[in-house]
C-alpha positions in Angstrom: 155.6 131.7 197.8 154.3 131.2 201.4 153.2 127.6 202.1 151.5 125.8 205.0 152.6 122.2 205.2 150.0 119.4 205.8 151.5 118.6 209.2 150.0 121.9 210.4 146.4 120.8 210.6 143.3 120.9 212.8 140.3 118.7 213.3 138.1 121.5 214.5 137.4 125.0 213.2 138.0 126.8 216.5 138.7 130.5 217.5 141.3 129.2 219.9 143.4 127.4 217.3 146.9 128.9 217.1 147.6 130.3 213.6 150.5 128.6 211.8 150.9 131.5 209.4 150.1 135.2 209.4 149.7 137.2 206.2 148.7 140.6 204.9 145.5 140.9 202.9 146.1 140.2 199.2 148.8 137.6 199.8 149.1 134.3 197.9 149.4 131.1 200.0 149.8 127.4 199.2 148.0 124.9 201.5 149.4 121.4 201.3 146.7 118.9 202.4 146.2 115.3 203.4 143.2 113.4 202.0 140.1 113.1 204.2 141.5 109.9 205.7 144.8 111.7 206.6 146.6 109.5 204.1 146.0 106.5 206.4 144.8 104.3 203.5 147.6 103.0 201.2 146.2 99.7 199.9 142.9 98.2 198.9 143.8 95.3 201.1 143.7 97.5 204.2 140.9 97.1 206.7 138.5 100.0 207.3 138.7 99.0 210.9 142.4 99.8 211.0 141.7 103.6 210.6 142.0 106.0 213.4 138.6 107.7 213.1 139.8 110.6 215.3 142.1 111.6 212.4 139.4 112.0 209.7 138.9 115.2 207.7 141.9 117.2 208.8 142.2 120.7 207.5 145.5 122.5 206.9 145.9 125.8 208.8 144.7 128.0 210.3 145.8 131.0 208.4 145.6 134.4 210.2 144.8 137.3 207.8 145.8 140.7 209.1 143.0 143.2 209.3 140.2 140.6 209.3 137.6 141.3 212.0 134.1 140.2 212.8 131.7 141.7 210.3 134.2 141.6 207.5 134.2 139.1 204.6 137.2 136.9 203.6 137.6 136.7 199.8 139.4 133.5 198.8 140.4 133.2 195.1 141.3 129.6 194.2 144.3 130.0 191.9 145.2 126.3 191.5 144.5 122.8 192.8 147.1 120.1 192.4 146.3 116.5 193.2 148.2 113.3 193.6 148.4 110.5 191.0 146.0 108.3 192.9 142.7 108.6 194.8 140.9 106.6 197.5 137.2 105.7 197.7 135.3 103.6 200.2 132.0 101.8 200.8 131.3 101.7 204.5 128.4 100.0 206.2 126.0 102.5 207.6 127.6 105.4 205.8 125.8 107.4 203.1 122.5 107.0 201.3 123.2 103.4 200.4 125.1 102.5 203.6 122.3 100.4 205.0 122.8 98.1 202.0 126.6 97.8 202.3 127.2 94.5 203.9 131.0 94.4 203.6 133.3 97.4 203.7 135.5 98.0 200.7 138.3 100.3 199.7 139.1 101.2 196.2 142.3 102.9 195.0 142.0 104.6 191.6 144.7 105.9 189.3 144.9 109.5 188.1 146.6 110.0 184.8 146.7 113.3 182.9 143.2 114.7 182.9 141.4 111.4 183.7 140.5 109.4 186.8 140.5 105.7 186.0 137.7 104.0 188.1 138.7 100.7 186.5 140.4 99.6 183.3 137.2 100.4 181.3 135.6 103.4 183.1 137.3 106.7 183.2 136.0 110.1 184.6 137.2 113.6 183.8 139.6 115.0 186.4 137.7 117.8 188.3 139.7 118.8 191.4 137.7 120.6 194.0 137.8 121.5 197.7 135.6 119.7 200.2 136.6 121.5 203.4 137.3 125.2 203.5 136.2 127.5 206.2 136.9 130.0 209.0 136.7 129.8 212.8 133.2 130.2 214.2 132.4 132.7 217.0 131.1 130.1 219.4 132.0 126.5 220.1 134.5 124.6 218.0 133.0 122.8 214.9 134.5 119.6 213.6 136.1 120.0 210.2 133.7 117.3 208.9 130.6 119.5 209.6 129.5 122.4 207.3 127.8 125.6 208.4 127.7 129.4 208.1 131.5 129.3 208.6 132.0 127.1 205.5 133.6 123.8 206.6 132.8 120.5 205.0 130.5 121.9 202.3 131.6 119.3 199.7 130.6 121.8 197.0 132.1 120.6 193.6 131.9 124.1 192.3 134.7 125.2 194.7 137.5 124.6 192.2 140.2 126.4 190.3 139.4 129.9 189.0 136.5 130.4 191.5 136.2 132.9 194.3 134.7 131.9 197.7 133.5 134.6 200.1 133.3 133.6 203.8 131.9 135.6 206.7 134.5 136.6 209.4 133.6 135.8 212.9 136.9 136.2 214.8 140.0 138.2 214.5 142.2 137.0 211.6 139.4 134.8 210.2 141.5 131.6 210.8 141.2 130.0 207.4 141.7 126.3 207.0 141.5 124.0 203.9 141.4 120.2 203.3 139.5 117.2 201.9 140.3 117.6 198.2 138.6 115.5 195.6 139.8 114.5 192.1 136.1 114.0 191.2 132.8 114.0 193.1 129.2 114.0 192.1 126.6 116.3 193.6 125.3 114.6 196.8 128.5 112.5 197.4 126.1 109.8 198.2 128.6 107.2 199.5 130.3 109.7 201.7 133.6 109.7 199.7 134.4 111.2 196.4 137.7 110.4 194.8 139.7 111.4 197.9 143.2 112.8 197.3 146.0 114.7 199.0 147.3 117.8 197.2 148.1 121.4 197.2 145.8 124.5 196.9 147.1 127.9 195.9 144.9 130.8 197.0 144.8 134.6 197.1 143.2 135.8 200.3 141.8 139.3 200.8 139.7 141.1 203.4 136.6 143.0 202.3 136.1 145.5 205.2 132.8 146.1 206.7 130.9 143.8 204.4 129.0 141.3 206.4 127.4 138.1 204.9 125.4 135.4 206.7 126.5 132.4 204.7 129.2 131.5 202.2 129.0 132.9 198.6 130.8 131.5 195.6 131.5 133.1 192.2 132.7 131.5 189.0 132.9 132.7 185.4 129.2 132.4 184.8 127.3 132.3 188.1 127.0 133.4 191.6 126.0 130.9 194.3 124.7 131.2 197.8 125.5 128.2 200.0 123.7 127.0 203.1 123.7 124.0 205.4 121.1 122.6 207.8 120.0 119.2 209.3 116.9 119.4 207.1 117.4 119.6 203.3 114.4 121.9 202.7 115.5 124.3 205.4 119.0 124.5 203.8 117.2 125.1 200.4 115.2 128.0 202.0 118.3 129.5 203.6 120.3 129.5 200.4 117.3 130.8 198.4 116.6 133.6 200.9 120.2 134.7 200.8 120.1 134.9 197.0 116.9 136.8 197.1 118.4 139.5 199.4 121.3 140.0 197.0 118.9 140.2 194.0 116.7 142.7 195.7 119.7 144.9 196.7 121.6 144.7 193.4 118.7 144.8 190.9 116.5 147.1 193.0 113.6 144.8 192.9 110.7 144.3 195.4 110.5 141.1 197.4 107.8 139.8 195.1 109.7 140.7 191.9 112.9 139.2 193.2 111.1 136.0 194.1 109.6 135.7 190.7 113.0 136.3 189.1 114.5 133.5 191.2 111.7 131.2 190.2 112.3 131.9 186.5 116.1 132.1 186.4 117.6 130.6 189.5 118.5 127.0 190.3 118.5 125.0 193.5 121.5 122.6 193.5 122.5 119.9 196.0 126.1 119.9 197.2 126.0 116.9 199.6 123.5 114.9 201.6 125.7 112.8 203.8 127.4 115.1 206.4 126.0 116.0 209.8 124.4 119.0 208.1 123.2 118.9 204.5 124.5 121.5 202.0 122.8 123.2 199.0 123.7 126.1 196.7 121.4 128.4 194.8 122.8 129.7 191.5 122.0 132.8 189.5 123.6 133.5 186.1 125.7 136.6 185.7 123.7 137.4 182.6 121.0 138.3 185.1 122.8 139.2 188.3 125.9 141.2 187.2 127.5 141.6 190.7 126.9 140.3 194.2 128.5 143.2 196.2 
């Protein structure tokens, strides 16, 4: 199978990035990834100050998909996510919702065994591999991989995991897909800036949906559709995600604006992805029992 090694990485989603691989629509590809610290942390005794902060949140890629053009949609099926046998977490002064109360930086290395993440000898968490950074090149200026937006990027959405399908708008020729920042576990909000950060490998199937334009990323799993939006202000992000879902509900269910809004109020859910990145990310979910299809 085609594979992109982790050494082929970028720190910005950029239309001028040189593709490291070109594929036909419908191909399967493996992305090997660093963790969000680019594997710089190997010990709990290591100082946070020793990190090169210019090497944070690398994304493997970009991948050029033949036939992808502005106005199309990139369909990315997450086939599998493999993670390492350890994860890194950190408490950093000034970082995250509780950062103003963190007096001393601390690194924590956790063990991953089977289907469990061992926070310590007594506390274990279910292994839930997910993708923090996944996106395409924007049409305008480069965007750091650590920033989310309409192009995807650092959405830190724990629902982006194995057996889900992410839909991304295409802004430039080839799309230029890049993936990184895997987590073995992460709570909604990612309130301390780091989940359980891990290197790993992501297997995806990438297809082009021609002439289907979306404004923001969409996600599909077995039971739900999700619209995803990011903004500096949380309530604006909520409104963006909600408005996108309302448009799909109106189109697919042939409802008026008022009816669609009432249905969203009765059956939809606003869910927070992360509140610690330069832009804040939310998702709006609708059950497939109500909304049978999104396209």
